[in-house]
C-alpha positions in Angstrom: 184.2 58.8 -210.0 186.1 57.7 -206.9 189.5 58.6 -208.5 188.1 62.0 -209.5 186.9 62.7 -205.9 190.3 61.6 -204.5 192.0 64.0 -206.9 189.7 66.8 -205.8 190.5 66.0 -202.1 194.2 66.1 -202.8 193.9 69.3 -204.8 192.0 70.9 -202.0 194.6 69.8 -199.4 197.4 71.3 -201.6 195.5 74.5 -201.9 195.0 74.7 -198.1 198.7 74.1 -197.5 199.6 76.9 -200.0 197.1 79.3 -198.3 198.5 78.5 -194.9 202.0 78.9 -196.0 201.3 82.6 -196.8 200.8 83.1 -193.1 203.8 81.2 -191.8 207.2 82.7 -191.5 210.0 80.2 -191.6 212.4 82.9 -190.2 210.5 83.2 -187.0 208.8 86.5 -187.8 205.5 87.5 -186.4 202.6 88.8 -188.5 203.0 92.5 -189.7 206.8 92.2 -189.6 208.9 92.9 -192.7 208.6 89.8 -195.0 211.6 87.7 -195.7 213.3 89.0 -198.8 215.6 86.8 -200.9 218.6 88.8 -202.3 219.1 87.7 -205.9 222.3 88.1 -207.9 222.4 90.8 -210.6 224.5 89.2 -213.4 223.7 89.0 -217.0 222.7 85.4 -216.8 220.0 86.1 -214.2 218.7 89.1 -216.0 218.7 87.6 -219.6 215.6 85.6 -219.0 214.0 87.1 -215.8 210.7 88.9 -215.3 212.0 90.7 -212.2 215.3 91.7 -210.6 216.6 92.7 -207.1 219.3 95.2 -206.1 220.0 95.3 -202.4 223.4 96.9 -202.1 222.5 100.6 -201.3 221.4 102.1 -198.0 219.3 104.9 -196.6 221.2 106.6 -193.8 219.6 108.9 -191.2 222.1 110.6 -188.9 220.7 112.2 -185.8 222.7 114.9 -184.0 222.3 115.3 -180.2 221.6 118.8 -179.0 222.9 117.5 -175.6 226.5 116.9 -174.9 227.1 113.2 -174.6 229.0 111.8 -171.6 230.3 108.5 -172.8 232.5 107.5 -169.9 233.7 108.9 -166.6 235.6 107.9 -163.5 237.2 109.2 -160.3 240.7 107.9 -159.6 243.6 108.2 -157.1 247.3 108.6 -157.8 249.4 105.6 -156.7 252.8 107.0 -157.5 255.2 108.6 -155.1 253.6 111.2 -152.8 254.8 113.7 -150.2 252.9 115.8 -147.7 252.5 119.4 -148.9 254.0 118.4 -152.2 254.0 121.3 -154.6 254.7 119.1 -157.6 251.6 118.0 -159.5 251.3 114.3 -160.3 251.7 112.9 -163.8 248.9 111.5 -165.9 250.5 108.2 -166.7 247.5 105.8 -166.8 249.2 103.0 -164.9 249.7 105.3 -161.9 246.0 105.9 -161.4 243.3 103.5 -160.1 239.6 103.9 -159.8 238.0 104.8 -156.5 234.5 105.0 -157.8 232.3 103.3 -155.3 235.4 102.5 -153.3 237.5 104.0 -150.5 240.6 106.2 -150.5 242.9 107.9 -148.0 243.2 111.6 -147.2 246.6 112.7 -145.9 247.3 115.9 -147.7 249.5 113.9 -150.0 247.1 111.7 -152.0 246.0 113.2 -155.3 242.6 112.4 -156.9 241.3 113.2 -160.4 238.1 113.1 -162.4 238.3 111.6 -165.9 235.5 112.2 -168.3 234.9 111.6 -172.0 232.5 114.1 -173.7 231.2 114.4 -177.2 229.5 117.5 -178.8 227.8 117.0 -182.2 227.8 120.7 -182.6 231.5 121.3 -182.1 233.5 121.8 -178.9 233.1 125.6 -178.9 229.5 124.8 -177.8 230.7 123.2 -174.5 230.6 126.2 -172.2 231.0 124.7 -168.7 231.9 121.5 -167.0 231.0 121.8 -163.3 232.2 119.2 -160.8 230.6 119.3 -157.4 230.9 117.0 -154.4 229.2 116.8 -151.0 229.1 114.5 -148.0 225.6 113.0 -148.0 225.2 112.8 -144.2 223.7 109.3 -144.5 221.0 110.0 -147.1 220.3 109.0 -150.7 219.7 112.3 -152.4 220.0 113.7 -155.9 222.4 116.6 -155.3 220.2 119.0 -153.4 222.4 118.9 -150.3 225.4 120.6 -151.8 226.5 123.4 -149.5 223.1 123.9 -147.9 222.5 125.1 -144.4 222.5 121.6 -143.0 225.7 120.5 -144.6 228.0 123.6 -144.9 231.7 123.6 -144.8 234.9 123.4 -146.7 235.5 119.8 -145.5 232.0 118.7 -146.7 231.7 120.3 -150.1 233.7 121.2 -153.1 233.1 122.8 -156.5 235.5 122.6 -159.4 234.8 124.0 -162.9 236.1 124.1 -166.5 235.1 127.2 -168.4 235.2 127.4 -172.2 233.1 130.5 -172.9 235.8 132.7 -174.7 236.6 130.2 -177.5 240.2 131.1 -176.9 241.7 129.3 -173.9 239.7 127.1 -171.7 240.7 126.9 -168.0 240.1 124.9 -164.8 239.7 126.3 -161.3 238.3 125.8 -157.9 235.3 127.8 -156.8 234.9 126.2 -153.3 236.6 125.9 -150.9 237.6 129.4 -151.7 240.9 129.5 -149.7 242.1 126.2 -151.3 243.6 124.8 -148.1 241.0 122.1 -147.6 241.3 121.3 -151.3 244.3 121.9 -153.5 243.9 122.3 -157.3 246.2 120.3 -159.6 246.7 120.2 -163.4 244.1 119.4 -166.0 244.5 117.8 -169.4 242.4 117.9 -172.5 242.9 115.5 -175.4 241.0 115.4 -178.7 239.8 111.9 -179.6 237.4 110.3 -182.1 233.8 109.6 -181.4 232.8 106.4 -183.2 229.1 107.4 -183.2 229.5 111.0 -184.1 228.8 113.2 -187.1 231.5 114.8 -189.2 231.1 117.9 -187.1 231.3 115.9 -183.8 234.2 116.8 -181.5 235.2 114.6 -178.6 237.6 115.3 -175.7 239.0 113.3 -172.9 239.5 115.5 -169.9 241.2 115.0 -166.5 240.9 117.3 -163.5 243.3 116.8 -160.5 242.7 117.8 -156.9 244.0 116.9 -153.5 241.8 116.7 -150.4 243.1 118.0 -147.0 243.4 116.2 -143.7 239.8 116.7 -142.5 238.0 115.9 -145.8 235.0 114.2 -144.4 235.1 110.5 -143.4 232.7 108.5 -145.6 232.7 104.7 -145.1 229.9 104.0 -147.6 227.8 102.2 -145.0 226.1 102.9 -141.7 227.5 100.0 -139.7 224.7 97.6 -140.6 226.9 95.3 -142.6 226.1 97.0 -146.0 228.9 97.0 -148.6 229.5 99.3 -151.6 227.1 98.9 -154.5 229.2 99.3 -157.6 227.7 99.6 -161.1 229.9 99.4 -164.1 230.6 102.3 -166.5 231.4 101.1 -170.0 231.9 102.5 -173.4 231.9 100.1 -176.3 232.6 101.7 -179.7 231.1 104.9 -178.6 228.0 103.3 -177.0 227.7 104.0 -173.2 226.3 101.2 -171.0 226.0 100.1 -167.4 224.6 97.4 -165.3 222.3 98.1 -162.3 220.6 101.5 -162.5 223.2 102.7 -165.0 222.3 105.4 -167.4 219.2 107.4 -166.6 218.4 108.7 -170.0 220.0 107.7 -173.4 218.8 111.0 -175.0 220.9 113.1 -172.6 223.4 110.3 -171.6 222.9 111.2 -168.0 224.3 108.6 -165.5 222.6 108.0 -162.2 224.2 105.9 -159.4 223.5 107.2 -156.0 223.1 104.0 -154.1 225.3 104.2 -150.9 224.7 106.2 -147.8 227.5 107.8 -145.8 229.4 108.5 -148.9 230.7 111.4 -151.0 228.3 112.2 -153.8 229.6 113.7 -156.9 227.9 115.6 -159.8 229.6 116.3 -163.1 227.4 118.6 -165.3 228.3 119.5 -168.9 226.5 122.4 -170.4 226.2 122.8 -174.2 225.2 126.2 -175.7 222.8 124.5 -178.2 224.0 125.8 -181.6 222.8 123.4 -184.3 225.5 121.9 -186.5 223.4 122.8 -189.5 223.8 126.5 -188.6 220.5 127.0 -186.8 219.9 127.5 -183.1 217.8 125.3 -180.8 215.3 127.6 -179.1 215.2 125.7 -175.8 219.0 125.7 -175.1 221.3 125.6 -173.3 221.4 121.8 -172.7 222.9 119.9 -169.8 224.0 116.3 -169.3 225.3 115.0 -166.0 226.7 112.2 -163.9 225.8 111.3 -160.3 228.0 108.8 -158.5 229.9 108.2 -155.2 233.2 107.4 -153.6 234.4 106.8 -150.0 237.0 108.2 -147.6 238.9 106.4 -144.9 239.1 107.9 -141.4 242.1 110.2 -140.6 243.2 110.7 -136.9 246.3 112.5 -135.8 247.6 114.2 -132.7 249.9 116.7 -134.4 251.5 118.4 -131.4 251.2 119.1 -127.7 253.1 121.5 -125.5 255.0 120.5 -122.3 253.4 121.8 -119.0 255.4 123.1 -116.1 254.1 124.0 -112.6 256.2 125.4 -109.7 255.0 125.9 -106.1 255.5 125.1 -102.4 254.0 122.3 -100.2 250.5 123.1 -98.9 249.5 125.3 -101.8 247.5 125.0 -105.1 249.5 126.0 -108.2 248.8 125.9 -111.9 250.1 126.6 -115.4 247.8 129.6 -115.4 249.2 133.1 -115.5 247.7 133.8 -112.0 250.4 131.4 -110.5 252.8 133.6 -108.6 255.8 131.7 -109.9 254.8 132.4 -113.5 255.3 136.1 -113.3 252.0 136.7 -115.0 252.9 134.6 -118.1 250.6 131.8 -119.0 252.1 128.3 -119.1 248.8 126.7 -120.4 249.3 124.4 -123.4 247.5 123.6 -126.6 247.0 120.3 -128.3 246.7 120.3 -132.1 244.7 117.5 -133.6 243.3 116.3 -136.9 240.2 114.2 -137.4 237.9 113.9 -140.4 234.9 112.6 -138.5 233.3 113.1 -135.1 236.0 113.0 -132.5 236.9 112.6 -128.8 240.1 113.5 -127.0 240.9 112.1 -123.6 244.1 112.3 -121.5 245.8 110.3 -118.8 248.9 110.7 -116.5 250.6 108.2 -114.2 252.0 109.2 -110.8 255.0 111.5 -111.1 258.5 110.2 -110.4 261.2 112.4 -108.8 264.2 113.1 -111.2 266.6 111.8 -108.5 264.7 108.5 -108.3 264.9 108.2 -112.1 268.6 108.9 -112.0 269.2 106.2 -109.4 267.3 103.7 -111.5 264.0 103.6 -109.6 260.7 103.1 -111.2 257.2 103.9 -109.9 257.0 100.3 -108.6 260.3 100.5 -106.7 260.9 104.2 -105.7 260.4 105.3 -102.1 257.0 106.9 -101.4 258.5 110.4 -100.7 260.0 110.4 -104.3 256.6 109.9 -105.9 253.9 112.6 -106.4 250.5 110.9 -106.7 248.5 111.7 -109.8 245.5 112.5 -107.7 247.2 115.8 -106.9 246.9 116.8 -110.5 243.8 118.6 -111.8 243.0 119.4 -115.5 240.6 121.5 -117.5 240.7 122.5 -121.2 239.3 121.7 -124.6 235.5 121.9 -124.0 235.9 120.8 -120.4 235.6 124.0 -118.4 235.4 122.5 -114.9 238.5 121.1 -113.2 238.7 117.4 -112.8 241.5 115.3 -111.2 242.9 111.8 -111.6 242.6 109.3 -108.8 243.4 105.8 -107.9 239.7 104.9 -107.5 238.8 104.7 -111.2 239.5 108.2 -112.7 242.3 107.3 -115.0 241.1 109.3 -118.0 239.8 112.9 -118.3 237.9 113.9 -121.4 238.8 117.2 -123.2 236.5 116.7 -126.2 233.3 114.6 -125.8 232.8 112.3 -122.8 234.3 108.9 -121.9 234.3 106.1 -119.4 236.9 107.5 -117.0 238.1 104.1 -115.9 238.8 102.8 -119.5 239.0 106.0 -121.6 236.4 104.5 -124.1 234.6 107.4 -125.8 230.9 107.7 -124.9 230.0 110.9 -126.9 231.9 112.8 -129.5 232.4 116.4 -130.7 230.8 117.1 -134.1 233.2 117.0 -137.1 234.7 120.3 -137.9 233.3 121.7 -141.1 236.3 124.0 -141.9 240.0 123.9 -141.4 242.8 121.3 -141.7 243.3 120.9 -137.9 241.8 121.7 -134.5 243.5 123.6 -131.6 242.6 123.6 -127.9 242.7 127.4 -127.6 240.0 128.9 -129.8 238.8 130.9 -126.8 242.2 132.7 -126.6 241.9 132.7 -122.8 244.5 133.5 -120.1 246.0 136.3 -122.2 246.9 133.9 -125.0 246.0 134.4 -128.6 243.1 132.5 -130.1 244.2 129.6 -132.2 242.5 128.7 -135.5 243.7 127.0 -138.7 245.1 129.1 -141.5 242.6 131.6 -143.1 240.2 131.3 -140.2 239.2 133.4 -137.2 236.4 133.3 -134.6 233.9 134.8 -137.1 234.7 132.4 -140.0 235.7 129.1 -138.4 232.1 127.9 -138.0 232.7 125.2 -135.5 229.6 123.1 -134.6 231.0 122.7 -131.0 231.5 124.8 -127.9 234.6 127.0 -128.0 237.8 125.2 -127.1 240.1 126.4 -124.3 243.8 126.1 -123.6 244.7 123.2 -121.3 245.4 124.2 -117.7 247.2 121.9 -115.3 246.9 122.4 -111.5 248.8 120.6 -108.7 247.7 120.6 -105.0 251.1 120.1 -103.6 250.9 118.0 -100.3 252.5 119.2 -97.1 255.9 117.5 -96.5 256.4 116.6 -100.2 260.1 116.2 -100.9 261.5 119.1 -102.9 262.6 118.7 -106.5 261.3 118.1 -110.0 258.7 115.3 -110.6 257.9 114.2 -114.1 255.5 111.9 -116.0 254.3 111.4 -119.5 251.0 113.0 -120.6 249.0 110.5 -122.7 246.5 112.0 -125.2 244.2 109.7 -127.1 242.3 111.1 -130.1 239.4 108.9 -131.4 237.5 109.4 -134.6 234.0 107.9 -134.5 233.8 105.2 -137.2 231.3 102.4 -138.0 
């Protein structure tokens, strides 16, 4: 009896083990997952004496077409080959001559070409891609989603652009600039379109690689990608592996539409690339809720650009004991203005200050004297010189008691010339003239394609520069000269 009981106990344990084994997956599967299936061979020896057989070599394939255009990769790049100011020759598209500036900085000098590169697939054929719109806007220090393009708070040809590719005729697609409309702040280059293969696509899928070249002008808005608090660029990768787009960080917003979102940096240029698909089904039907759009949001930065392009010489003639100027009212000028203009370029907020030393008589210079060694009667003190112009409308003079610098744009510490306040960045044009007011019988000066009604400056109207000299009694006759020092400063972080 004892042996029989022991056999029953052993039998019971074996039974429990077998029951438990039905709930245990040796492949690490959880309950309700597909059970582990052993693939058996299907040869005559297996089948000759088998009660069951397996065949696992066929597949069920479900291919899903996207009604949205698929953006699989994109970039914004700059040309690193030879460049020339005002170059009329478009750059090549040799890949080794282009480097990415996405979430990075680049220069603007009216010579550096940029391009957008984008890979797009359409499961319904390329004729369904109607538009590719590329817009960019300076974000003014905010993290936004594209609503600030060309609105009332951020207008201007130096703060916005709009490029587009149109493919609505199904004959010849073309690339153009919609804004800036005069194409001086932005120059359009070539575009290329190459048919490639989409590894994920249907038999009807058509995929194109496209490049769109453009060249920003001198005053294309400065964008350091940070606000001076020590922040650096946040850069998320853009990858395409065998047709599958991926990114770290925020990366892709939506895998159904393959929309990429990466607006992470303030004080940057935001860009939006939107691709519009008409929505015709590859099976011959029509999606009722089309057209369909996919897009990219990303950023890039721009270095500051600061240049004093030109300045005119100033001449005053008069007699001791009188006050004479470059203005046309000076009796020695015969009613012709000798006021001068300074032409500047800055792609940020800016200040312009000026300085002159004492004036040295030409005879003293010929004899080898300097200001430090010349006799007093051969030196004209700079405190006899008064200046107004730019947005400074009240005369101010130099002195030996701390007024070494006079501001024409903005304000400054007059002892050091260090800018204290700045003029607001010009939203239009490729330069700035002192002379917008067109005063003293001179013509108003504006950049090409602009006039007083279209220039849109955010600052007070700029005036020609007038020099005045209070000639002291007994001053030795002759010509006195000195250099005029202009210092243009772009506000940076």
